[in-house]
N, C-alpha and C positions, 0 to 999 in steps of 0.2 A: 350491589343491587341484587334483588331476588326476583325471579320469574317463576310463578307457579302455574300449573295447568288445571283447568276446570273441565270436568267430564259430566255430561248429562246422559245417564245410562239408559237411553231409550231402546238401544239395540241389545242383542244377546250379550251375556256377561263376558264371553270371550273377547268381544270388541273392546269393552272397557279395560280388560286386563292387558290387551295389546297396547292400548294407548298409554296406560300407566307404566308398563315396562319401557315403552319408547321414551316417555318423559324422564325416567330414571337414567336410561342410556344417554340421552341428550344433555344431561346435566341440569335439568330443571330442579328447583328447590323443593317443590311439593306438588301433590295431586289432591284436588278437592272434588269429592263426588257428591252430586246433588241428591237430596233426600225428598222425593215426591212419589210416594209408593203407588198412587193410582195410575201413574203414567210412566214410571221408570222402575228399574230393578233396584233391589235393596242395597244401599251404600255400605252398610256394615259388613255384609257378606263379601262384597267386592274388595273393600279395604283390607279385610283380614287375608284374603287371597293375595293381594298385592304385597302385604307385609312379608309373605313367604317367598315372593317372586322378585323383590327389589332389594337394593342394598342400603341406600342412603336417603332416599327421598322422604319428605314428610308426608303423612297420610291424614287427610282431613275430611270431615263431613262438610259439604258445601251447599246448603247447611241443613241441620236438623231443626225442624220447628218444635217448640216446646209443647204445642197443643195436641200433637198426635201420638206422643209416647209418654209414659209415666217417667218422671225424673229418675226414679231408681233404675228403670230399664235403660235410659240414656247413659247414666253413670256406669252401669255394669257393662254395657256394650263398648263404651269408649275406654274404660280401664282395661278391659280384656284386649282390645286392639293395641293399647299402649304396651301391654305385657308381651303380646305376640311380636310386635314390631321392634322391641328393644328401645322403647321410649320415643318413637317417632310420631306419635299421635297428636293431632290438634282437633279439638272439638269446636267446630263451627256451629253456632246456635243462633236461631232467629225466631221471630214471632209468627212466621208463616206466610206463604204466598200460594203457589199452585197446589201444594199439598193440602192446605186447609180448604181452599176454595172448592177443589174437586171432591171433598168430603161433605160439603155443605156447611162447613164451619167458618168461623171468623178468626182473623189473626189474634194472637194472644194480647191481652192488655199488658201494658208495661209493668204494672205493679206485680201481676202474676208471673210475668217473665222473670223479673228480678228475684222473686222468691224461689222460683224453680232453679235459676242459675246457681244461687247460693246453696241450695240443697244438693244439686249435682256435684258442685265443687267439693262440698264437705264429704259426701259419700265416696267420691274417688280417693280422697285423702284418708279414708278410714274413720272419719269422725262420726259421732252420733248426732243426728239432726232432727229437729222437729218439723214435721210436715203435716199440716191440716189435722192436728190432734194426735198424730202417731209419732212414735220414736222410730227412726229409721237408721240402719247402720249396714255397712258392707265391710265386715271386719277383715276380709282377705286382701282388700285393696290398700295400697300405700302409694297411689299414683298421683303425681302433680301435673295433670294434663292441662296445657294452656287452653283457656276458653276464649274464643274470638266471637264477638257479637256482630252479626250481620245487620246492618241498618242503613237507612237512607233519610228518614224523616228527622226533623229537628230534635224532638224530644228523645227519640231513640238514639240518635247520635250522642246526645248529652249523657244518656244512661250508659252507653257503651264506654264513654270516656271516664265515667265515674266508677264503674264496677268491673269491667271486663279486662282480661289480660291483653286483649287486642281488639281492634275494630276492623271488620271487613265492610267497607262502604262501597256502594254502587250508586254513583251519581253522574255517570257519564264521563265524557272526556273534556268537556268545556272547562276552561280554567276557572271561570266564575263559580261553576257548580262545585268544583273541587275545593275552592277556598271556603265556600259555604259549609261544606262538610267538616273541614279542618277547624273552622271557627267554633262549631258546635261541640266537636270532640274535645277541643281545648277547654271550652267553658265547663263541660262536665267534669273533666279531670281536675280543674282548679277548684270546683265546688266541693270536691272530696279531699282537697289538700294534696292531690297527687301532681307531681311534675308531669306535664303533658308528654314528655319524651318517654315516660314509663309505659305508655300505651303503644303497643306495636300496631302499626298501621298497614293494612292490606287494601289495595284498591282493586276491586273486581271490574274488569274492563274487557269489552268485546274487542278483539284484535285479529287482524289478518294482514299478511304481507306477501306480495307477489310482484314479479317484474311487470306484470300487467295490472296496474292499479285498479282498473274497473273490475277485473275478475276478483280481486281481493275484497272489494266493496260488496260484490254480489254474494260471496261466500260467507261474509260475516253477518248477513241479515238475520239469520235464524236466531242467534243468541242476542244480537243487537235488539231484536224485538222484545226479548225477555227483559233486557235491561231497560228499554224504553218504558215498558209497562210499570216497572218499579220507579224509575226516575220521575216520570211525568205524573205519577200519583202522589209522590212524597215531597218533591222540591216545591217550595212556594211559587205560585205563578208569577210573582213579581220578578223572578229571575229570567222569565221568558219574554222575548220580543213578540210583537203581534203576529208575525208570520209563523213563528214556532207555536204559539198558542193555538192558532187555527189548525195547523197540522196535527197537533196533539189531540185535539177534540175528535177529529176524524179517526185517528188511530185508536183511541180508547173505545169508541163506539163499536169498532169492529173486532175487538180482541176476543179470541177463543182459547180458553185455558186448556182444553183437551189437545190443542196443537202447540202447547207451550214449548218453545225451544226449537221448533222444526223450521228448516229453511223453506219448506213447502207450506207453511202456515199462511193464513190469510193476512195476519198482521205483518208478516215479513214484507209482503207486497205493498203494505200501506206506508212503509217507512220512506219518507222523502229524503232527498240528499241533505237538506238542512238538518233534519232529525238525525240522520246517520252520522254526520260530522259532530253533532253535539253529544252523541252517545258513544261512538266507537273510534278506534284508531285503525284505519285500514287504508292501504295503498301500496306504493312502491317502497322498497327498503329505505330510500332517502326520505320519503314523506313520513314514514313510520318512525324512523330514528329521530327526525326533527320534533315530532309531537311528543315522544317519550322524553326527550331532553327537556322540553318545556315543563312536563309534569315533574320531572326530577328537580328542576329548579324551584318548584313550589314546595318541595320537601317530601315527595313520594318516592320510596325506594323499594317497595314490595308490590308486585302486581300479580293478580290471579286472572289468567286469561282463559276463559272457557272455549273449548274447541268442539263444535258440533258439525263440522264439515263432513263431506262424503269420504274424503281421504285425509284424516287429521294428521297422520304421520308426516306427510310432505309439508303441511302448513306449520307444524311444530318445528320441523327441521329448518324451514326458512327463518322463523323467528329466532331459533337458537344460533344459527350460523350467520345470518345476514343483518341481524339487528342487535341482539344482546351484547356481543363483543364491542360494538361501536358505541353503545350507551354507557357501558361499564367503565370506559376509559376516560 
């Protein structure tokens, strides 16, 4: 199994570097840095610094929206990171969430996203590609960087299964939600004649573990509210019971994107216990181990857990020492 750390770089760059170095020291498999330039620091700068300050950990954007950067700029930035890190880069790519909303833009259409993904892949490999009437090439690059598509909606999940090297899906922690995502990823892969197991699966999941289970639940609310915004906007309502539907409507009406990812946000306070359990894995070590074992039984073996707590190092240590060894056996 692999556990990766997600960082929302709202604070000074040194803070993100500290968390990234800690993740490397604690044996996590990767670090994924969010890309939302209106409210967070630049992920490419942070990732290149981490490439020089870490030894083994994978370095990923978590994730770059295709609508805010030219595909050539994305390809160049990621190929450079792969060179600097000695081949440890992963390009997390998505259609856009807070990054586009805070610019007054809309998420990328899937057809445009697919075109840009193929352009980026070709440029990183050094191929000549056609893009909107122009011939583009990045001749210095011969990098084969894995492209992982972040998605939650049915059509996006199928596209990820069809064209991406991997899929980073954020559908919460409920087993029914996870099966929904896997079914659509499998459908997309099979439509392209790909064995579904060729698609590397990453599950992005709000997580916190502490001997005081209620403290863990409180600390996870900031990122859980981010995940809830995505999950409840993209998963078909048929998967929700009536109580959850009512909670979701109240939550969506009060969402503030300028407070995206903050434990102090108004949406974090709107998360009910029912919503939190559907979205996150948080509680005592025994509770968290049990829930991760359930997810592993469904077929999930790679998790990306964003940490936006006040003291992320202690929470990462608890996950690494009190949970991961008990799930991996």
